[in-house]
N, C-alpha and C positions, 0 to 999 in steps of 0.2 A: 849289686843284686846277687843273691845267692844262686847256686847251681840249680837248686830246685825251688820252685815257688808254688805255694798253694794260694789259689785265688778264689775268695769267697765273693760271689756276685748276688746282688739283689738290693731292694729297698726295704729297709727295716720298718718303714711307716706304712707299708702296704700288705699287711697280712702275711700269708705264706711266702710272699715274694722275698721276704727277708731271710729265707732259709739258708742260702749260701753264705751270708754274712754271719749268721748265728752259728753255723757249723764251723766256719774258719775261726771265729772267736773262741769256741769251745775247744777246738784242736790246738790252738795256740796256747791255751791254759794247760794243756796236758803235758806231763813230763815225757821225755823220751823221744822227742822229734829227732830224726837223724841230723847230723852235722850238715852245714851248708843248706839248711831248709829255712825258707822265709815264708811266713804267712802273711798274706796281703788282704786287707778289706778293700775289694774293688768296688763295692757299692754299685752305682749306676754310671760310672765314669766313661763307659763306651770306648771311643778311640783314644782317650787319654791312657788307656791301659796298654797301647801298643809298645812303648819302651820296655815295660815290664815283660811282656810276652816275648819280645825280641831278644831280651838278655837272658831269659831263663833256658837252661838246658833241658830240664823236666818241668812240665807244667801240669799241676792238678787243679782242676776247676770244680768247685762245689756250688750247686745251684738247685733251685726248684725247677721241675720240668713238666712237660705234658707228654707222657708216653702213652696216654690213653689207658692207664692202669688205675687200680684202686689207690685212693689217697694214701700216702705214706710209703707206697711201693718204692723201692730203691733200685736203681739200674746203674751199671757202669759201662761207659763207652770209651774206646780207645782210638786214638789217631784218626784214620780215615773214616771210622764208624761215626764220628762227630760230623753231622752236616755243616758245611761251610759256605754254601752258596744259596742265593735267594730263591733259586728254582726248586728248592727242597722244602718239605713240610717243617715248620718251625717246631722245636721241642721246648723252647724256653722264651719267656718274655724278652730276654736279653740277647736272644740268638742274632737278631738282625744286627745289632751293634757289635756284639762280640764275634759274630762270623766275619764282619768287616775287619775286626782286629786280626783274626787269624789269617784271613785272605791277604791283608796288607803285610803281614809278617812274612807270608810265603813269597809275596811279590818282591819284597826287599832282599830276600835271601837270608834274612836273620830271623830264624824261628826255632822253636824248641825241637829237640830231637824226638821227645816223647810228650804226648798230651793225653791226659785221661780226665774224663768228666764223670764225677760221681753225682747223680741227681736223685731227688725224691719227688715223686708225683705230688703235685700241689692239690689242695682241696679248695681253698678260698682266696682269691686275689683281690676281693673287693672289700676287705675289712680295713679301711683306712684308720690308722692309729692303733689297730689291733695287732696282737702278737701272732705267733704261729698257732695254727689249729692243733688240737690234740694229736691228730694223726701225723702231722709233720714234726711236732715236738717229740714224739715217740720215735721217729726215724733218726733223730740226731745221733743217738749212741751207735747205731748200726753204721751210719755214714762215717762217723769218726773211726770206727774200727776197720772199715774198708779203706779209708784214707791212710791210716798208719800202716796197714799191711802193704798198700801200694808204695808208700814212701820207703819202707824198709827194704822191699824188694829192689827198688831203684838204687838205694844206697849200698846194698850188699852185692849188687851185680847179678842177683839171682833171677832177674827178669829175662826170661829166655825168648820171649816172643819178638818177632821182627818188628822194627819200626817202619810204619808205612808212611809214605809221603802223601801230601795233599793231591788229590786227583786233578787232572787238568780240566778246567771248566769247559763246557761245551758252548760254542758260540750261539747266541740267540739270532733267530731270523727276524 
């Protein structure tokens, strides 16, 4: 596995849910990815993604999300900003399974040093067999540019922000 992994998450058969995979595929086709960067179609594999997450030094996740924003709005979250536990409001249809992956990686002590999520607000997740809505299709180029900027910052060592670790979960009563 490469030092840096770009992971596109989603189901391409379920409307906007396929955004992360579409973004990853478009990014993989672009020239100029930094060395030691691997783009992975994570689809809907859930916990099967654990070895990929454990082996990555840097993890960039591309997905559709529910930020409560206008369709096509793009947001970037880093490290502890990414909700990792069930007692938080889900941002993504894959969050339950993917948060399990992140939490499992933390528990094993084998987890990325840096994690960034670049997401676009979905519009319609009920279009079985349909492609992306126009608002999400229009967000692809912005997400690719943000992803390239993040990847190049990581590879050049110009990322000056501190890496935050996963917060300790609060026991439930």
